[in-house]
C-alpha positions in Angstrom: 42.8 31.9 -19.1 39.4 32.1 -20.7 36.2 32.7 -18.9 32.9 31.3 -20.0 30.6 33.7 -21.7 27.2 34.6 -20.1 25.4 32.7 -22.8 27.5 29.6 -21.9 26.7 30.0 -18.3 23.0 30.2 -19.0 23.3 27.1 -21.2 25.1 25.3 -18.5 22.4 26.4 -16.0 19.6 25.0 -18.2 21.5 21.8 -18.6 21.9 21.4 -14.9 18.2 21.9 -14.3 17.4 19.4 -17.0 19.7 16.9 -15.4 18.2 17.6 -12.0 14.7 16.8 -13.2 15.9 13.7 -15.1 17.7 12.3 -12.0 14.7 13.0 -9.8 12.4 11.1 -12.1 14.9 8.2 -12.3 15.2 8.2 -8.5 11.4 8.0 -8.3 11.2 5.2 -10.8 13.8 3.2 -8.9 12.1 3.7 -5.6 8.5 3.1 -6.7 8.9 0.5 -9.5 12.1 -1.5 -8.8 11.6 -1.2 -5.1 15.1 -2.0 -3.9 15.3 -4.0 -0.6 11.5 -3.6 -0.4 11.7 0.0 0.7 8.5 1.1 -1.0 6.7 -2.0 0.2 7.9 -1.6 3.7 6.8 2.1 3.7 3.4 1.2 2.5 2.9 -1.6 5.1 4.0 0.5 8.0 2.1 3.6 6.9 -1.0 1.5 6.3 -1.0 0.5 10.0 -0.8 4.2 11.0 -3.7 5.2 8.8 -5.8 2.2 10.0 -5.1 3.3 13.5 -6.3 6.8 13.1 -9.2 6.1 10.8 -10.7 3.1 12.6 -12.5 5.0 15.3 -14.3 7.2 12.7 -15.8 4.3 10.7 -19.6 4.6 10.5 -19.5 8.0 12.2 -21.9 9.6 9.6 -24.2 6.6 9.0 -27.5 6.5 10.8 -27.6 2.7 10.1 -24.4 1.9 11.9 -24.4 -1.5 13.6 -27.8 -2.4 12.2 -26.9 -4.3 9.1 -24.6 -7.2 10.0 -24.1 -9.8 12.7 -21.8 -12.8 13.3 -22.9 -16.1 14.8 -19.8 -18.0 15.8 -18.7 -21.5 16.9 -16.1 -21.0 19.6 -14.5 -23.0 22.4 -17.4 -22.1 24.8 -19.8 -23.3 22.1 -18.0 -26.7 21.9 -18.0 -26.9 25.7 -21.7 -26.1 25.9 -22.7 -28.8 23.4 -20.2 -31.3 24.7 -18.7 -32.0 21.3 -15.6 -31.5 19.3 -14.9 -29.6 16.0 -16.2 -30.0 13.4 -19.8 -30.1 14.4 -22.2 -32.7 13.0 -24.5 -31.6 10.2 -27.6 -32.1 12.5 -26.0 -29.6 14.9 -25.4 -27.1 12.1 -29.0 -27.5 10.9 -30.3 -26.9 14.5 -28.2 -23.7 14.7 -29.4 -22.5 11.3 -33.0 -23.0 12.5 -32.3 -20.8 15.5 -30.8 -18.1 13.2 -33.9 -18.3 11.0 -36.0 -17.7 14.2 -34.5 -14.2 14.3 -35.7 -13.4 10.7 -32.4 -12.2 9.3 -32.0 -10.6 5.9 -29.6 -13.3 4.7 -27.3 -16.1 6.0 -23.8 -17.1 4.9 -22.4 -20.5 6.2 -18.6 -20.2 6.4 -18.1 -23.9 6.7 -17.0 -26.0 3.7 -19.2 -29.1 3.7 -17.8 -31.4 1.0 -18.4 -35.0 2.2 -20.9 -37.0 4.1 -19.5 -38.6 7.2 -20.8 -41.9 8.7 -24.2 -41.3 10.1 -24.4 -37.9 8.3 -26.4 -36.9 5.3 -26.8 -33.6 3.4 -30.5 -34.2 3.3 -30.3 -33.0 6.9 -30.2 -29.5 5.5 -33.3 -29.9 3.3 -35.9 -28.7 5.9 -33.7 -25.7 6.7 -33.3 -24.8 3.0 -37.0 -25.2 2.4 -37.8 -23.0 5.4 -35.3 -20.3 4.3 -36.8 -20.3 0.8 -40.3 -20.0 2.2 -39.3 -17.0 4.4 -37.5 -15.3 1.4 -34.1 -15.4 3.2 -31.1 -16.1 0.9 -28.7 -18.7 2.4 -25.3 -19.3 1.0 -22.6 -22.0 1.7 -18.8 -21.6 1.4 -17.2 -23.4 -1.5 -13.6 -22.4 -0.8 -11.1 -20.1 -2.4 -11.5 -19.3 -6.1 -8.7 -19.8 -8.6 -7.4 -23.1 -7.1 -9.5 -25.6 -9.1 -11.9 -25.9 -6.1 -14.5 -28.7 -6.4 -18.1 -27.7 -6.3 -20.2 -28.5 -3.3 -22.4 -31.7 -3.3 -25.6 -31.4 -5.4 -27.8 -30.9 -2.3 -25.9 -27.6 -1.6 -24.6 -26.6 -5.0 -27.4 -24.2 -5.8 -26.4 -22.1 -2.8 -22.6 -22.2 -3.0 -20.3 -19.2 -3.2 -16.5 -18.7 -3.0 -15.0 -17.4 0.2 -11.6 -15.9 -0.6 -9.6 -14.3 2.3 -7.4 -11.2 2.1 -4.8 -11.1 -0.6 -1.1 -10.6 0.2 -1.5 -6.9 -0.3 -4.2 -6.8 2.3 -7.0 -6.2 -0.3 -10.3 -8.1 -0.3 -11.3 -9.2 -3.8 -14.9 -9.0 -4.8 -14.5 -10.7 -8.2 -12.0 -13.1 -9.6 -9.0 -11.5 -11.2 -8.1 -12.3 -14.7 -4.7 -13.8 -13.9 -6.1 -16.4 -11.5 -8.8 -18.0 -13.7 -8.5 -21.4 -15.3 -9.2 -21.8 -19.0 -12.5 -23.5 -18.2 -13.6 -20.6 -15.9 -12.6 -18.1 -18.5 -14.7 -19.9 -21.1 -17.7 -20.1 -18.7 -17.3 -16.4 -17.8 -17.3 -15.4 -21.5 -20.8 -16.9 -21.8 -22.0 -14.8 -18.8 -22.9 -11.2 -18.7 -21.3 -10.6 -15.2 -18.1 -11.9 -13.7 -18.3 -14.5 -11.0 -18.0 -13.2 -7.4 -15.4 -14.7 -5.2 -16.7 -13.6 -1.8 -19.9 -13.7 0.2 -19.8 -9.9 0.8 -20.6 -9.1 -2.8 -22.9 -12.0 -3.2 -25.0 -10.8 -0.2 -24.8 -7.2 -1.2 -25.9 -7.9 -4.8 -28.7 -10.2 -3.8 -30.2 -7.9 -1.1 -29.8 -4.8 -3.3 -31.8 -6.5 -6.0 -34.5 -7.5 -3.6 -35.4 -6.1 -0.1 -32.7 -3.4 -0.1 -33.3 -1.9 -3.5 -34.3 1.5 -2.1 -31.2 1.6 0.1 -28.6 0.6 -2.6 -30.0 2.2 -5.7 -29.0 1.0 -9.1 -25.7 -1.0 -8.8 -23.6 -2.5 -11.5 -20.8 -5.1 -11.1 -18.5 -2.9 -13.2 -18.5 -0.3 -10.3 -17.2 -3.0 -7.9 -14.5 -4.7 -9.9 -11.5 -3.4 -7.9 -10.4 -5.3 -4.8 -11.7 -3.7 -1.6 -9.5 -2.0 1.1 -11.5 -2.9 4.2 -11.9 -0.1 6.7 -12.2 -1.4 10.2 -14.6 -0.1 12.9 -13.6 0.3 16.5 -16.7 0.8 18.5 -18.6 -2.4 19.1 -22.4 -2.7 18.5 -24.3 -1.3 21.5 -26.4 -4.5 21.4 -23.2 -6.4 22.2 -23.7 -5.5 25.9 -26.8 -7.7 25.9 -24.8 -10.7 24.8 -21.5 -10.5 26.7 -19.7 -8.5 29.3 -17.9 -5.6 27.6 -15.7 -4.4 30.5 -12.8 -6.6 29.4 -12.4 -4.7 26.1 -10.1 -1.7 26.2 -12.2 0.6 23.9 -15.2 0.3 26.2 -13.3 1.3 29.4 -15.2 4.6 29.8 -14.9 4.7 33.5 -11.1 5.0 33.7 -10.5 6.7 30.3 -13.6 8.6 29.2 -11.8 10.7 26.7 -9.1 8.5 25.2 -11.3 5.3 24.9 -14.8 6.5 24.5 -14.5 9.4 22.1 -13.6 8.9 18.5 -11.0 11.6 18.4 -9.4 10.4 21.7 -9.3 6.8 20.5 -7.7 7.9 17.2 -5.0 9.8 19.1 -4.4 6.9 21.5 -4.0 4.4 18.6 -1.8 6.8 16.7 0.5 7.4 19.7 0.5 3.6 20.4 1.7 2.9 16.9 4.4 5.6 16.8 6.0 4.8 20.2 4.6 1.6 21.7 4.0 -0.7 18.7 6.5 -3.2 20.0 4.7 -3.5 23.3 1.9 -6.0 23.3 -1.4 -5.0 24.9 -2.9 -7.0 27.7 -6.5 -6.2 26.9 -8.7 -7.6 24.2 -10.4 -5.8 21.2 -14.1 -6.0 20.8 -15.2 -6.7 17.2 -17.2 -4.1 15.4 -20.2 -6.2 14.3 -22.6 -7.9 16.7 -21.1 -11.3 17.7 -23.3 -14.0 19.3 -22.2 -17.4 20.2 -24.2 -20.2 18.6 -25.0 -21.6 22.0 -26.5 -18.2 23.1 -29.1 -17.9 20.4 -31.9 -19.4 22.5 -30.8 -17.5 25.7 -32.1 -14.2 26.9 -30.1 -11.1 27.2 -27.7 -10.6 30.2 -29.5 -9.5 33.3 -32.9 -9.7 31.5 -36.0 -10.8 33.4 -37.4 -14.3 32.8 -39.4 -14.6 29.7 -37.5 -11.9 27.8 -37.0 -12.5 24.0 -34.1 -14.7 22.9 -30.9 -13.2 21.6 -31.7 -14.5 18.2 -34.2 -11.6 17.9 -31.2 -9.3 17.6 -30.6 -10.8 14.2 -33.8 -9.3 12.7 -33.1 -7.6 9.3 -29.3 -8.3 9.5 -27.0 -10.2 7.2 -25.8 -13.0 9.4 -22.3 -14.6 8.9 -22.1 -18.0 10.5 -18.6 -19.2 11.1 -15.9 -20.2 13.6 -13.6 -18.4 16.0 -11.3 -21.2 17.0 -7.6 -20.4 17.1 -6.2 -23.8 16.0 -8.3 -23.6 12.8 -6.0 -20.9 11.4 -8.9 -19.1 9.7 -7.9 -15.6 11.0 -6.0 -12.5 10.1 -3.9 -10.3 12.4 -4.8 -6.6 12.0 -2.1 -4.5 13.6 -3.2 -2.6 16.7 -6.6 -4.3 16.6 -5.6 -7.9 17.0 -6.8 -11.2 15.5 -9.8 -11.1 13.1 -11.5 -14.4 12.4 -12.3 -15.0 8.8 -16.0 -14.8 9.3 -15.6 -11.3 10.9 -13.5 -10.2 7.9 -16.3 -11.2 5.5 -18.8 -9.4 7.8 -16.7 -6.2 7.8 -16.3 -6.3 4.0 -20.1 -6.5 3.6 -20.6 -3.6 6.1 -18.1 -1.6 4.0 -20.2 -2.2 0.9 -23.4 -1.1 2.7 -21.7 1.9 4.2 -19.9 3.2 1.2 -21.7 1.6 -1.8 -19.8 2.1 -5.1 -17.6 4.6 -3.3 -15.9 1.9 -1.2 -12.1 2.1 -0.7 -10.3 0.1 -3.4 -7.0 -0.7 -5.0 -6.3 1.6 -8.0 -6.7 -0.1 -11.4 -3.7 -0.9 -13.5 -3.0 1.0 -16.8 -1.3 -0.3 -19.9 2.1 -1.8 -19.6 5.0 0.7 -19.8 8.4 -0.8 -20.6 7.3 -4.1 -19.0 5.9 -2.5 -15.9 2.2 -2.1 -15.1 1.8 1.0 -12.9 -1.6 1.6 -11.4 -3.3 5.0 -11.5 -2.1 6.0 -8.0 1.5 5.5 -9.1 0.9 7.5 -12.3 -0.6 10.3 -10.3 2.3 10.2 -7.8 4.7 10.4 -10.7 3.0 13.5 -12.1 3.1 15.2 -8.7 6.7 14.2 -8.3 7.5 15.7 -11.7 6.0 19.0 -10.7 8.0 19.0 -7.5 11.1 18.3 -9.5 10.4 21.2 -11.9 9.8 23.5 -8.9 13.1 22.4 -7.4 14.9 22.9 -10.7 13.6 26.4 -11.3 14.6 27.4 -7.7 18.2 26.5 -8.5 20.6 29.3 -9.5 22.6 29.0 -12.6 26.5 29.4 -12.6 26.1 33.2 -13.0 24.2 33.3 -9.7 20.8 34.2 -11.1 17.4 32.3 -10.8 16.1 31.6 -14.3 13.0 33.1 -15.9 10.2 30.7 -16.8 10.5 29.7 -20.4 6.7 30.1 -21.0 5.7 33.6 -22.0 2.4 33.4 -20.1 4.2 32.5 -16.9 6.7 35.3 -17.4 3.9 37.8 -17.9 2.0 36.4 -14.9 5.1 36.8 -12.6 5.7 40.3 -14.0 2.0 41.3 -13.5 2.1 39.8 -10.0 5.2 41.7 -9.0 3.8 45.0 -10.3 0.4 44.5 -8.7 0.2 46.8 -5.6 -2.9 44.9 -4.3 -0.9 41.6 -4.3 2.1 43.3 -2.7 -0.1 44.8 0.0 -1.8 41.5 0.7 1.6 39.7 0.8 3.0 42.3 3.2 -0.1 42.1 5.4 0.1 38.3 5.4 3.8 38.3 6.3 3.5 40.9 9.1 0.2 39.8 10.6 0.3 36.5 12.5 -3.5 36.8 13.4 -4.3 37.0 9.7 -2.3 33.9 8.9 -3.9 32.0 11.8 -7.4 33.0 10.6 -6.7 31.9 7.1 -5.3 28.6 8.3 -8.4 28.0 10.4 -10.7 28.9 7.4 -8.7 26.6 5.1 -9.0 23.7 7.6 -12.8 24.4 7.8 -13.2 24.3 4.1 -11.2 21.1 3.8 -13.1 19.3 6.5 -16.4 20.6 5.2 -15.9 19.3 1.7 -14.8 15.9 3.0 -17.8 15.5 5.4 -20.5 17.2 3.2 -21.7 13.9 1.6 -22.3 12.0 4.8 -22.8 14.8 7.3 -25.1 14.2 10.3 -25.6 16.1 13.5 -24.4 13.0 15.3 -21.0 13.5 13.7 -20.7 17.2 14.4 -18.8 17.0 17.7 -16.2 14.7 16.1 -15.9 17.0 13.1 -15.2 20.0 15.4 -12.4 18.0 17.1 -10.9 17.1 13.7 -11.1 20.7 12.6 -9.3 21.9 15.7 -6.5 19.3 15.1 -6.1 20.2 11.4 -6.2 23.9 12.2 -3.3 23.4 14.7 -1.3 21.6 12.0 -1.9 24.4 9.4 -1.1 27.1 12.0 2.1 25.3 13.0 3.1 25.0 9.3 2.0 28.4 7.8 0.7 30.5 10.7 3.8 30.9 12.9 6.8 33.0 12.2 9.7 31.2 10.6 12.8 30.4 12.7 15.0 32.7 10.6 13.9 35.7 8.5 14.8 34.9 4.9 16.7 37.3 2.7 14.7 38.9 -0.2 14.0 36.4 -2.9 14.9 33.4 -0.7 12.6 30.8 1.0 12.4 30.7 4.8 14.2 27.8 6.4 12.0 25.5 8.4 12.8 24.3 11.9 12.5 20.6 12.8 9.1 21.3 14.5 7.9 23.2 11.5 9.0 20.3 9.2 7.0 17.9 11.3 3.9 20.2 11.2 4.5 20.5 7.4 4.5 16.7 7.0 1.3 16.4 9.1 -0.4 19.2 7.0 0.5 17.6 3.7 -0.7 14.2 5.0 -4.0 15.7 6.1 -4.5 17.4 2.7 -3.6 14.2 0.8 -5.8 12.1 3.2 -8.8 14.4 2.7 -8.4 14.5 -1.0 -8.2 10.7 -1.1 -11.3 10.4 1.1 -13.2 12.8 -1.0 -12.2 11.8 -4.6 -10.0 8.8 -5.2 -10.8 6.3 -2.4 -7.4 4.6 -2.9 -5.2 3.1 -0.2 -4.1 6.0 2.0 -0.7 4.3 2.5 0.3 5.1 -1.1 0.8 8.8 -0.3 3.1 8.4 2.7 5.9 7.0 0.6 5.7 10.0 -1.7 5.9 12.4 1.2 8.9 10.7 2.8 10.7 10.5 -0.6 10.1 14.2 -1.1 11.6 15.1 2.3 14.6 12.8 1.6 15.3 14.7 -1.6 14.0 18.2 -0.7 16.0 21.2 -1.7 14.5 23.8 0.6 17.0 26.3 1.9 20.3 28.0 1.1 22.5 24.9 1.5 20.3 22.4 -0.3 23.2 20.9 -2.3 25.0 20.0 0.9 21.9 18.5 2.6 20.5 16.6 -0.3 22.5 13.4 -0.1 20.4 11.4 -2.6 20.0 13.3 -5.8 22.8 16.0 -5.7 25.8 13.6 -5.9 24.4 12.0 -9.1 23.6 15.4 -10.6 27.1 16.6 -9.8 28.7 13.6 -11.4 26.7 13.9 -14.6 27.3 17.7 -14.8 31.0 17.3 -14.1 31.2 14.7 -16.9 29.3 17.0 -19.3 31.6 20.0 -18.4 34.6 17.8 -19.0 33.4 16.7 -22.4 32.4 20.3 -23.3 35.8 21.5 -22.3 37.5 18.8 -24.4 35.4 19.7 -27.4 36.0 23.4 -27.0 39.8 22.8 -26.7 39.7 20.5 -29.8 37.8 23.1 -31.8 40.2 25.9 -30.7 43.2 23.9 -31.9 
């Protein structure tokens, strides 16, 4: 009976590690690109809800202009009851409402009603005095043309000069600012080739661009359409405009219930924890309380009224529109112009446009957006987020491969001389060994380092938009992240590892570890990339499903190890056959 030589064992060990890395990358490709049974899509959708839940309360936290830039004037069922009419409203009624909006001296007006044909007794000339008045006041006014990319007809000549597309959210949940290449007709492509800038498909960008080149130039700075070409990921706000209490009773909305729940409803951190817990454990239970929209919302019938409980002769509510971009639309359920935002509820289309505009004003060119696509690779078009995830996954795979022992029972040396010298120098450094020993034997030191790391991370993320108003919330976030870091790296492991082996994490430690990695990835994305936060959760869950941490990794890893074992067994069989054939 012959035994394999040490060189053969080392060769077999390197081959097993190569197979491991290869299978890990194939597994990543299948999960991310082929998306069997929609696993990747489902993971993104569910994790997107979670991130929306915990980030919504912090929207606008560091902006001194929060709630002063946008407003919505809506046609609702109470509006129809007040005017004693049905939907759609007559053009004369629309003109009267637009005149009331102009009385408030807004920054701009978008009319989210598609007016294509004159009805009996109606004429588009009804809007002529309104348009002339808006032009004289220097207030841009835009009319909805409909969705782009569907051969939409232009508005009648009387309104054509003020028309703009009004696309809703895409299937992915993104809000396009400009028309994508694949949706354009040949005529539109030809027309765009003759223009210097692409055509916007939503009033949010049309408003933002118009105001930034006129009255808001100092606020926006120098903007270019090239910086806004990617579809937006809208971040939603939770806390309603303080001026909303002058318009309607706010006690019916759960986030304003400060009397019964002063911590969990009326503080940003408390609201984030409440929404996060509600998603994790009670997402199947519908709430019985309504959600107040983030922007100021005034019913069209209220524009000439005074504020609630105001003395006679007080200014009309239209005065609240001063300096704001006003989105005029409908909030009628049977019109089906709405979007359901999980945990927040139904968002009318006009509110979606208003929030997209507010995102542009809040973030500017650093708005959250979909990552752009790179060149086609084997028929697939991965975006930059997927390529970055693939690079991170490859590093994890290499780490796991070099932690595996070869058939002789030894952990391999790194094949790069620099890394070998680094490890040798590190092992011989008494200073490093002393620090490592102190770190292992001193829980207070580990706790202190965890708190400092959390402080640095939160400080870097908040440095750009820091205000004293945001300081209490930042302290609360720092305490939460510090707790995650301490639970992950500051506490003593459940079992003391043998020399040269990694400590095995308990279930609680694994959960803390997942939360810590999520916090790090979330902060990095908030600071640098500004891509959808949901992209990173799939990577974390996939890594945990295939993790090889601990002494019995091969038995626990049910995804990758069986494939690796089958390939290695086949390679060993072929090698044995070739060796036997050569020997004979």
